[in-house]
N, C-alpha and C positions, 0 to 999 in steps of 0.2 A: 258094583260098573257105574264107569264117571261117563256122562254123557259128552260127546263130541258136539263143540259148542259151534263146529264150524261144518257138520254135516248136517246139509238139510231134510227135514223128513216132514210128513205129511202125516196128520191122525183126520181121520172121517168114521163118523157114523153111519156113511150109504156105502153101499156097492151094489156097482150099476146090473150085478146078476140078480138084483131084488125085484127090479121091473121084470123082469121074466117070470121069476117063482111068482109074483103076481099075479100076472097077465093070464097063468096056466091054471091057476085055480079064480079070476074071477070074468074073462074072457068067454063067451061062445067060442067051439073051435074053430069054425071059419075065419074071424077074429085074432085068434090066436094063431093061427098061421101064419097069416099077413106080420099080424107083431114080429114072430120069430125070422120072420125073412129080414125084416128093418135091423131088427137085435144082433143079426149075426155079426154084420160087415164094422158094425157099433162099437162092439164089446170089443173087437179086435185092435183098438185103437186106445184102449184102459191103460193103465200101466197092473202088470200084478203089484198086491201088497207084499210087503213082508212077512206081515203076521196079519190073520183072517182071525179075529174075535167075535164070537160067537158069544152072547150074552141069554141063559137059558132060564127061563121061569117058568113054573107052572102054568096050567092054563085057569087053574081053580086062584092064583096069586093074582093072573092078565085080568081077570073078568073081576075080580074086588079092585083092583088098581084101577080098572076104566073109570067103574063107579066111582070110586073117591075122586076122580075129575071131573067128571060129571059134564064129559062133553055132549051134546046134544046126537051129534054125527056119529058117535061112539055107542049109544045106548041100545041099540038093535045088535049088538053084535055078539052072536053065539059062541057057544066052548065050543061046537062041533067047527066052526069054523076056523078057529084060533089053532086046535087041535091037526086040522086040514095044511095050514100054513105052516107051525112047526114041523109036519111030516116033511114037507117040500124041503124045508131048510135042512133037517135031518139028511134027505134024500140026497141031495146038493152036496153036502158038507162031506157026505162018507166019499163020495168018488176023487175028492180033490187029492193027488197024489202029490204036486209040484211046490206049494208052499206050505209052511205050517199053518194047522188050523185049530186052535184052543177055544173047545168051549167050554165056559164056564155056568156050571148047575149053582144058581146065587137064590135057589127059595126061600133059606130061611136067614140069610144077612140083610141088613142095612148100609152100605157101602155109603150112601147121603148121608144120613145120622149117625153113623159109629165111625170115627175115625180109623180104629184098630182094622174093621172091614173093607178101608179104603185102602190102608196102607199093604194089607193083603193083595188083593189086588194087582196093587201097583207094582210089587215084589213081583207079582206071576206075570208081569207084562214084561218086566227087563231081563228074562231068563229068556236064554237061546234054546228054540224049538227045533227040531230035523222037521223036513216035508212029511207030511200028513196031519192025520188026526191027533188031538193031546184033548183028553177032556178030564176037566179037575172040580171035582164037587166040594164048595166052602158053606160049612157047617158049623152051626152055632152051638 
């Protein structure tokens, strides 16, 4: 597949819906209701992505990664919290039917240190997907 050099595209590591998912898990009920009221009109102004990619790692992998980073503000994050956030993402993603969603299970690969892993992911991102959820597990 050849990239069209004249077609403008954007890659982002953030989706606005993320604010709603985190607010739902972190705000008291009353504050969340207020947040949700403000979220609704704002969310309609954002364009839909052509492809939504969710990189999934196990909670154990995430905890090891958090410990390696050594950031003080992350040191009290518990496995239960991470699992709740992951479940919120999966619940949201499974209801998307208007755009393609690619869930990449990457527990055993290191796409930063391993060029072959990076290329494998890049090739997956170049494919065309129908709307709905597509899940791929990459294993070593």
